[in-house]
N, C-alpha and C positions, 0 to 999 in steps of 0.2 A: 462687370464681366468683360473680358477682352473680346474684340470683334473677330470676324472671320479673317483667315489668312488668305490674302488675294492670290498668292502664288499657288496655293493648294487648290483653290477654286479653278484656276486656269489649267493646272495639270489635270484635274478631273475632267474638265471640258475637252482637253486634247484627247484623253483616253476614250471618252464617249464618241468623239468625232472619228477616231480611228476604228471604233467598233462598228461603224456604219459601212455599208457597201463592201467594196473590195478590201478596205482597210489599209490601203497603201497611199500615203500622201507625202508630198514634199513640204519643206519648211514654208515656202511661199504660200502654198495652198492652205496650210493650217493657219498661218498668220492672217491670211485674207478672210477665211471663214469665221475666225473669232475676233477679227479687228484688233489684232495685236501687232506690235512692232516686230519685224522679222528677227531682230536680235533677241527680243524677249522670248519669242516662240522657240528659237534655237537653244537658248539657255535652258528652258524647261525640258525640252526634248533630250538634251544631253544628260540632264539629271535623271530623267525617267529611264534613259538607256543604261545609265550606270547601275541602277537598281534592278534592271532586268524587266521593267514594265513595258518598254518598247524596244524594237530592234530596227536597225537600219540595213536596207538591202544594199549589198556591196556594188551591184551593177547600176541601179537606178538612183541610189542615194535617198530613196524615199523611206518613210518610217511605217512600221506596222506594230500591232500589239506583240509584246514579248512573251516568251515561254513562262515567265514568272506569273503571268496572269492566266491561270487555267480557266477562269470564268469571270468576266467583268460584271455580270448581272445585267440588268436592264440597260440597254444602250440608248434609250430615248425616254423622254417623259411620258408616262402613261396618259393616254388621251382623256381618260376620265378625270384625272387630276387637273390637266390643262383646262378642261371645260369647267370644272367646279371653281377653279381660281379665277376664271375669266368672265363668268356669267354676269356679275354685277357691273363690271366695266363695259361689257358688250351692250347691256341694256341702256347704260348711260350714254354710250356712243350713238345708239340708235335714236334716243330721245334728242340728243344734242344736234345730230346731223340731219335728222328727218329721213334717213335712208336705212335700208336693210343692212344688217351686220352679219358677217360670217367669220368663223374661226376655223383655220385649216391646219392639218398636220400631214406629213408624208405617209402614204400607205400604198403599196402595190404600184409604185412608180407614178403615182398621181397625188393630187391633193384630196385628202379626205375631209369633208366638212363635218366637224365635230360639234359645232354649235351654230345656230342660226336664229337671229332675232328679226322678226318681220318689221318692215317699214311701218312707222307709227301713223297709219292712216286707215281708211276703211276699204281699200282696194283688195281684191281677191289675190292671195299669194300662196305659193306652194312651199312647203317645208323642205329644205335642202339637206338636213342632217343625214349623214350616211352616203351622200352623193360623192362620186369621184370626179374631180375636175382636172383638166389638162394642166400640167406644170408650166409649159412654155407659153400658154395663151391666156393666163389669168394673173392678176396682180398678186393674189395669194401665192400662186405657184412660183412666180418670178422671185419673190422674197425667199422662199424656201430653197430655190436653186442657187440664188446669189450667195448664200452662206453655207453651202454644202458642195464643195468643188467635185467631190467624187460622184455625187448624184447628178450634178450638171454635166459631167463628162459622159455618164451613162446615157442621159437624155440626148446629148449631142451626137452620140454614135448611132442612135436610132432614127426613125423617121419622124420628122416634125409635122404632125398632121395639120392640114389647113382647114380652118373653120370659116374664115372670112377672107376677103382680099387683104386684110391688115394683119393677119396672123404671121408671126415670125416664122420664116421658112427655111433659114439656113443656120448652121452652127456658128458661122462667123457673126451673123447679126445677133444671135442669142448671146454670144460672148460679150459683145459691145453693150447690149442692154443690161446684162447682169453686172457689168462693171459700173454702169451708171446707177444701178440700184444700190450697190455698196457705197458709192460716193454720196448719194443723196440720203440714204437711210430709209427709203420707201420705194414702192413700185406702183405702177399704174397699168391699166389695160384700157384701151379705147377701141371699141368695136373689134376686138381680136378674137373673142370666143363666140360673140353673138352680135349681129348688126343692131345698132341703136343702143347697146349696153356699154357701160364703162364701170371701172372700179379703181379703188385705191387701197393699198395694204402696207403694213409695216411689220417688222419682225418682233416676235415675243421671245425673250431670252430667259434662260435659267442660270444657275450657278456657273460662274466662270465665263459668262457671255455666250454660252452655247444657245444657238437658235433652235427652239423646240416647236415653234408654230408661227402662225401669222394671223393677224386680225385685220379686217378691212370692211369698207362699205362698197356697195354695188347698187346700180340702178340705171335709170335712163340717162343717156349721154348728156342731154340738155340740163340735167340737174347736177351731174357729177363734174362736168367740164364748163369752162367759160366759152365765150363766143368764138375763140380761136381753137377750140377742141383741146384745150390744155386743162389738166386736173385743177379743180378749185383749190387755191392755196389755203382757204379756210378749212375745207374738208381734210386736206393733208395734215393740217395742224391738229384737228380733232383726232384723226386716226393715230398719229404719232403719240399724242398724249395718252390715248387709251393703251397703246402698245407698251409704253413706258410704265404705266400703272400696273398692268398685268405682270410685266417683267419684274417689277419690284416685289410683287406678291410672291413670285416664284424664286426670289433670292438673288436676282441679278443686281450688280452694283449700279449705282446711278450713272 
């Protein structure tokens, strides 16, 4: 049997991306969110425009869903499916890392924790499923912001609430951090949402490379980071491996 057609997967991912938020994005924003070459993104957009699936604003040059799409359907992966596909990998990550594991998706302008695996020891822990976390102050949130430029712009226009002295406090600083996340392929938080706590997260992708969630570990700073307060490279590797595994289960290309 023939395999999936990559260009169609990418076109579907672009349509889903445009269905989020205000739905108006430039070529560069789309290419950055899906990690595509700018020329590739532009070629797909021109094809979608020719068939009426997207329209280009004459003033801004940005793209939005076209009139030919009366209804696109669900614009993001259902969180129940995300959770069900990721459960086994989350358990394995907790066992391998020795840390608590959380899976998050965007909801109500925050990170919704859709799955939480306790740290595999005998300490008292609280279940975080259903908790809303700040996008700009958590590793999970930074991942989700890094690959959704429309969401990032919305967050940057609002107030960046301060939780600790290390919380990102300006739109310019957040822009720099999100660029670093895209370059590295993972995000970290070091005492940004809570003193003494740290975390590492990586993106979960679906068909066409669309980021539909994030998976990460969190815990005491001395366990997550090295002596220089930098995230452990070993834990980064574990998290990225888990994220790739979940993404493959969801249909993302290698």
